[in-house]
C-alpha positions as CSV (number, residue, x, y, z in Angstrom):
1,X,104.7,35.6,88.7
2,X,107.7,37.8,88.8
3,X,111.0,36.6,89.9
4,X,112.3,39.2,92.7
5,X,115.2,37.0,93.6
6,X,118.1,39.5,92.4
7,X,116.7,42.4,94.1
8,X,116.3,40.5,97.4
9,X,119.9,39.3,97.1
10,X,121.2,42.7,96.5
11,X,119.4,44.3,99.4
12,X,120.7,41.3,101.6
13,X,124.2,41.5,100.7
14,X,123.7,45.4,101.2
15,X,122.4,45.1,104.4
16,X,124.8,42.1,106.0
17,X,128.0,43.5,104.4
18,X,128.3,47.3,104.3
19,X,131.0,49.1,103.0
20,X,133.3,50.8,105.8
21,X,133.0,54.7,105.7
22,X,135.8,56.9,107.0
23,X,134.8,59.3,109.6
24,X,135.7,62.6,109.7
25,X,137.2,64.7,112.2
26,X,138.0,68.1,112.7
27,X,141.3,69.4,113.4
28,X,141.7,70.3,117.1
29,X,142.6,73.9,116.7
30,X,139.0,75.7,117.9
31,X,138.2,78.9,116.7
32,X,136.1,81.7,118.7
33,X,134.5,84.3,117.2
34,X,134.8,87.7,118.9
35,X,131.5,89.0,120.9
36,X,129.3,91.4,118.9
37,X,128.9,95.0,120.2
38,X,126.0,95.4,122.2
39,X,122.9,97.3,120.4
40,X,123.1,99.9,122.5
41,X,126.6,100.7,121.3
42,X,125.7,100.2,117.7
43,X,122.5,102.5,117.8
44,X,124.9,104.8,119.7
45,X,127.2,105.0,116.7
46,X,124.1,105.0,113.8
47,X,122.9,108.1,115.9
48,X,126.6,109.8,115.0
49,X,127.7,108.9,111.9
50,X,123.8,108.2,110.0
51,X,122.9,112.7,110.0
52,X,126.6,113.4,109.0
53,X,126.0,111.2,106.2
54,X,122.8,112.5,105.1
55,X,124.3,116.0,105.9
56,X,127.3,115.5,103.5
57,X,125.0,113.7,100.3
58,X,123.0,117.0,100.8
59,X,125.3,119.6,100.9
60,X,127.1,117.9,97.7
61,X,123.8,117.9,96.1
62,X,122.9,121.4,96.8
63,X,126.7,122.5,95.9
64,X,126.0,123.6,92.4
65,X,127.7,126.4,90.5
66,X,125.9,129.8,90.1
67,X,125.4,128.4,86.4
68,X,123.8,125.1,87.3
69,X,121.3,127.2,90.0
70,X,120.5,129.8,86.7
71,X,119.8,126.9,85.0
72,X,117.6,124.9,87.5
73,X,115.6,128.3,88.0
74,X,115.0,128.9,84.1
75,X,112.8,125.5,83.9
76,X,109.4,126.2,84.5
77,X,107.9,123.6,86.7
78,X,104.4,122.5,85.9
79,X,103.6,120.0,88.5
80,X,100.5,119.9,90.7
81,X,100.1,122.7,93.4
82,X,102.0,122.3,96.7
83,X,100.9,119.6,98.9
84,X,99.2,120.5,102.3
85,X,101.4,119.5,105.7
86,X,99.0,116.2,106.3
87,X,100.0,115.2,102.6
88,X,103.6,116.0,102.3
89,X,105.6,112.7,102.7
90,X,108.2,112.6,105.5
91,X,111.5,114.0,104.2
92,X,114.6,112.4,106.0
93,X,114.9,115.5,108.8
94,X,111.4,114.1,110.1
95,X,113.9,111.8,111.3
96,X,115.8,114.3,113.0
97,X,115.3,116.3,116.2
98,X,116.0,120.0,116.0
99,X,119.3,120.2,117.5
100,X,122.5,120.9,115.9
101,X,123.2,117.9,112.9
102,X,126.3,116.3,114.7
103,X,123.8,115.2,117.4
104,X,120.3,114.6,115.9
105,X,118.2,111.5,116.8
106,X,114.9,110.3,115.4
107,X,111.7,111.1,116.4
108,X,109.0,110.9,113.6
109,X,106.1,110.8,115.1
110,X,105.9,114.1,116.5
111,X,103.8,116.6,115.2
112,X,105.4,119.5,113.1
113,X,105.4,122.7,114.9
114,X,106.1,125.9,112.8
115,X,109.8,126.8,113.2
116,X,110.9,130.2,115.8
117,X,112.8,132.7,113.7
118,X,115.9,132.1,115.9
119,X,115.6,128.2,115.2
120,X,115.7,129.1,111.2
121,X,119.0,131.4,111.7
122,X,120.7,128.9,113.7
123,X,120.1,126.2,111.2
124,X,121.8,128.6,108.7
125,X,124.7,128.9,111.2
126,X,124.9,125.1,111.5
127,X,124.3,124.5,107.5
128,X,122.0,122.5,108.3
129,X,120.7,122.3,104.5
130,X,118.2,119.6,105.8
131,X,116.4,121.5,108.0
132,X,116.1,124.5,105.7
133,X,115.1,122.1,103.1
134,X,111.9,120.8,105.3
135,X,111.3,124.5,106.5
136,X,110.8,125.1,102.6
137,X,108.6,122.5,102.3
138,X,106.4,122.9,105.5
139,X,106.6,126.5,106.6
140,X,108.4,128.4,103.6
141,X,107.3,132.1,105.5
142,X,109.8,131.0,108.0
143,X,112.2,131.4,105.2
144,X,111.7,135.0,104.4
145,X,110.9,136.0,107.6
146,X,113.3,138.4,109.4
147,X,114.5,138.5,113.0
148,X,115.8,141.0,114.5
149,X,115.6,143.1,110.9
150,X,117.8,139.9,109.3
151,X,116.2,137.3,107.1
152,X,117.8,133.9,106.6
153,X,119.3,134.6,103.6
154,X,121.6,138.2,105.0
155,X,122.5,136.0,107.8
156,X,124.3,133.5,105.6
157,X,125.7,136.2,103.6
158,X,126.8,138.2,106.4
159,X,128.4,134.9,107.8
160,X,130.9,134.8,104.8
161,X,132.1,132.0,101.7
162,X,131.7,129.5,104.5
163,X,128.0,129.6,104.1
164,X,127.9,130.6,100.3
165,X,126.0,126.9,99.9
166,X,123.4,127.9,102.3
167,X,122.8,131.3,100.6
168,X,122.5,129.4,97.4
169,X,119.8,126.6,98.7
170,X,118.1,129.6,100.0
171,X,117.6,131.2,96.8
172,X,116.5,127.7,95.1
173,X,114.2,127.6,97.9
174,X,112.7,131.1,96.5
175,X,112.5,129.9,92.5
176,X,111.0,127.0,93.9
177,X,108.1,128.8,95.7
178,X,107.5,130.9,92.4
179,X,107.8,128.3,89.8
180,X,105.3,126.7,92.1
181,X,102.8,129.3,91.8
182,X,99.9,129.2,89.3
183,X,98.6,132.7,87.9
184,X,95.9,132.6,90.3
185,X,97.8,132.6,93.0
186,X,99.4,136.3,92.5
187,X,95.6,137.6,93.6
188,X,95.7,136.0,97.0
189,X,96.0,137.7,99.9
190,X,98.2,135.3,101.3
191,X,100.6,134.8,98.4
192,X,101.4,138.7,97.8
193,X,101.9,138.9,101.4
194,X,104.6,136.2,100.8
195,X,105.7,137.3,98.1
196,X,106.7,141.0,99.4
197,X,108.5,139.4,102.0
198,X,110.2,137.5,99.4
199,X,111.0,140.6,97.6
200,X,112.3,142.9,100.5
201,X,114.7,139.7,101.2
202,X,115.9,139.7,97.8
203,X,116.4,143.1,97.5
204,X,118.2,143.9,100.4
205,X,120.6,140.9,99.5
206,X,121.1,142.6,96.4
207,X,122.2,145.7,98.3
208,X,124.5,143.4,100.8
209,X,125.8,141.8,98.0
210,X,127.0,144.9,96.2
211,X,128.2,146.5,99.5
212,X,130.3,143.2,100.3
213,X,131.7,142.5,97.0
214,X,129.5,139.3,97.1
215,X,128.6,139.8,93.3
216,X,128.6,136.0,92.0
217,X,124.6,135.2,93.4
218,X,123.8,139.0,92.5
219,X,122.2,137.8,89.0
220,X,120.1,134.8,90.6
221,X,118.9,137.5,93.1
222,X,117.6,139.7,90.4
223,X,116.2,136.4,88.1
224,X,114.3,135.5,91.2
225,X,113.1,138.8,92.2
226,X,111.9,139.4,88.4
227,X,110.4,136.4,88.6
228,X,108.4,137.1,91.8
229,X,106.8,139.9,90.0
230,X,104.6,137.4,87.7
231,X,103.5,137.3,84.1
232,X,101.2,140.5,84.4
233,X,104.4,142.3,85.2
234,X,105.9,141.1,82.5
235,X,103.1,142.2,80.0
236,X,103.0,145.8,81.5
237,X,106.6,146.2,80.8
238,X,105.8,144.8,77.0
239,X,103.3,147.1,76.3
240,X,106.2,149.8,77.5
241,X,108.3,148.9,75.0
242,X,105.5,148.4,72.4
243,X,104.8,152.3,72.9
244,X,108.6,153.0,72.5
245,X,109.2,151.2,69.4
246,X,106.0,152.7,67.6
247,X,107.4,155.9,68.6
248,X,111.1,154.9,66.6
249,X,114.3,156.6,68.1
250,X,112.8,159.6,69.9
251,X,111.5,157.4,72.5
252,X,114.8,155.3,73.0
253,X,113.2,152.1,73.4
254,X,116.2,149.9,74.4
255,X,116.8,152.0,77.5
256,X,113.2,152.1,78.3
257,X,113.7,148.0,78.4
258,X,116.9,148.1,80.2
259,X,115.4,150.4,82.6
260,X,112.4,148.3,83.3
261,X,114.6,145.3,84.8
262,X,116.5,147.7,86.4
263,X,113.8,149.2,88.2
264,X,112.5,146.1,89.5
265,X,115.6,145.8,92.1
266,X,116.9,148.7,94.0
267,X,118.5,152.5,93.5
268,X,122.1,150.7,94.4
269,X,122.2,148.2,91.7
270,X,121.4,151.2,88.6
271,X,124.2,152.8,90.4
272,X,127.1,149.8,90.4
273,X,129.6,149.0,88.1
274,X,129.1,146.3,85.7
275,X,129.1,142.7,86.9
276,X,129.2,140.0,84.4
277,X,126.8,137.8,85.4
278,X,124.4,140.3,86.4
279,X,125.0,142.3,83.1
280,X,124.2,139.1,81.3
281,X,121.4,138.9,83.1
282,X,119.6,142.3,82.3
283,X,120.9,142.6,79.0
284,X,118.9,139.1,78.1
285,X,116.0,140.5,79.8
286,X,116.4,143.3,78.0
287,X,116.5,141.7,74.4
288,X,113.7,139.7,75.4
289,X,111.3,142.5,76.1
290,X,112.5,144.1,73.0
291,X,111.3,140.9,70.8
292,X,107.9,140.0,72.5
293,X,107.3,144.0,72.2
294,X,108.0,144.0,68.3
295,X,106.2,140.6,67.7
296,X,103.2,142.0,69.7
297,X,102.8,145.2,67.5
298,X,103.1,142.9,64.6
299,X,99.9,141.3,65.9
300,X,98.3,144.0,65.2
301,X,98.1,143.8,61.6
302,X,97.4,139.9,61.0
303,X,96.8,137.3,63.7
304,X,99.0,134.8,65.2
305,X,100.2,133.7,68.6
306,X,102.1,136.2,71.2
307,X,105.4,135.0,72.8
308,X,104.5,133.3,76.3
309,X,106.0,135.3,79.0
310,X,107.1,132.4,81.0
311,X,109.9,132.3,78.7
312,X,111.5,135.7,79.5
313,X,114.5,136.0,80.5
314,X,115.5,132.1,80.2
315,X,118.6,132.6,78.2
316,X,117.6,132.4,73.8
317,X,113.9,130.7,74.4
318,X,112.5,133.9,73.3
319,X,114.4,134.3,70.4
320,X,113.8,131.0,69.4
321,X,110.3,131.3,69.4
322,X,110.7,134.9,67.8
323,X,112.7,133.4,64.6
324,X,110.5,130.6,64.3
325,X,107.1,133.0,64.2
326,X,109.2,135.2,62.0
327,X,109.8,132.2,59.4
328,X,106.3,131.1,59.6
329,X,104.9,134.5,58.9
330,X,107.3,135.8,55.9
331,X,104.6,137.0,53.9
332,X,102.7,138.7,56.4
333,X,105.5,140.5,57.7
334,X,106.8,141.1,54.0
335,X,103.1,142.8,53.0
336,X,101.0,144.0,55.8
337,X,103.9,145.5,58.5
338,X,105.2,149.5,58.1
339,X,108.6,149.8,56.7
340,X,109.8,150.8,60.2
341,X,108.7,147.8,62.1
342,X,109.7,145.4,59.1
343,X,113.5,147.1,60.0
344,X,113.1,146.5,63.3
345,X,111.9,143.3,63.3
346,X,115.1,142.5,60.7
347,X,117.3,144.2,63.1
348,X,116.4,142.7,65.9
349,X,117.1,138.8,64.3
350,X,120.4,139.5,62.6
351,X,122.0,141.4,65.8
352,X,121.1,138.3,68.4
353,X,121.1,135.5,66.3
354,X,124.5,133.7,66.9
355,X,126.9,133.5,69.9
356,X,130.1,135.4,68.7
357,X,128.8,138.4,70.6
358,X,127.8,139.1,74.4
359,X,124.5,140.0,75.3
360,X,125.9,142.8,76.5
361,X,127.4,143.3,73.3
362,X,124.1,142.8,71.5
363,X,122.2,145.2,73.5
364,X,125.0,148.1,72.9
365,X,124.7,147.3,69.0
366,X,120.8,147.7,69.2
367,X,120.9,151.1,71.4
368,X,123.3,152.4,68.2
369,X,120.6,151.4,65.7
370,X,117.2,151.8,67.8
371,X,117.7,155.1,70.2
372,X,120.9,156.8,67.9
373,X,119.6,156.8,65.0
């Protein structure tokens, strides 16, 4: 039997003699919070502020320098083909009406409709980068379609320096579209038609840039124009330079290579004074044609891999592959090639290596060695 006397006494004492507790009294100083704004006021303020914030963010992302744009364009994109309009995820601008960005509101359920030419031009005027990016994803043809003889790119250039970022966005869209094309796409009628419009837009932009002294984007225009010609065009130019190298100085191989690049653009470009960025690109492409052609000639005497055409005119990528394969096939080069071709390969390597001399300076030196020897 268990004795619970102590427990019962404790409970009896606690119940009959509770310890007094101090009551807490709140201070007599009431504070009433201010009324929150109504839902309508909050929504109206969001409609005004949110689009501006989105626009500012996209403009900051798009406001790269010309060097940054060129670097981005030099990276080959090998991801999956573009999605169909039904598969494309909603972009931020699918939440915005196609009116000036300062007064856009949400209507994401409305089906997409290809824009009219005047709508794209108005977006250029408004610097509505968000909408132009959505057009790029859903109706790319609208970015190269002229309206009244004026394309969106030319419209941005005509407005002036205030719309420089819009021009960068457009040429970046062109580059993105081309990089996403597979080689078989160039044979499709729809793609060929679109590329004709794209090239026409870029050629007019090059001429207009030369006339209006807007030269800072000309190198990007020409690079995108060359990219639009595809790998087949590059291979055809390489064959022309191969023939000139095989014949020697009398065929002027350096001039053949340089003319191949300038011929892509317009006559005005061939007569234009030297512009540093533009001349650097032309010289880079000229050197790449010479290296690719010389290496192809070498492969006629021993087996090996060609230099991929997608390395063309992308800084020193061709040179790195060129020197790596020269080292790998050193014995074949020394024992199987003609004296002329061995000398050409050695001259190309020694002249192009290093950064002490500009691209243009290297071309001039090679011209002395190959064309005027």
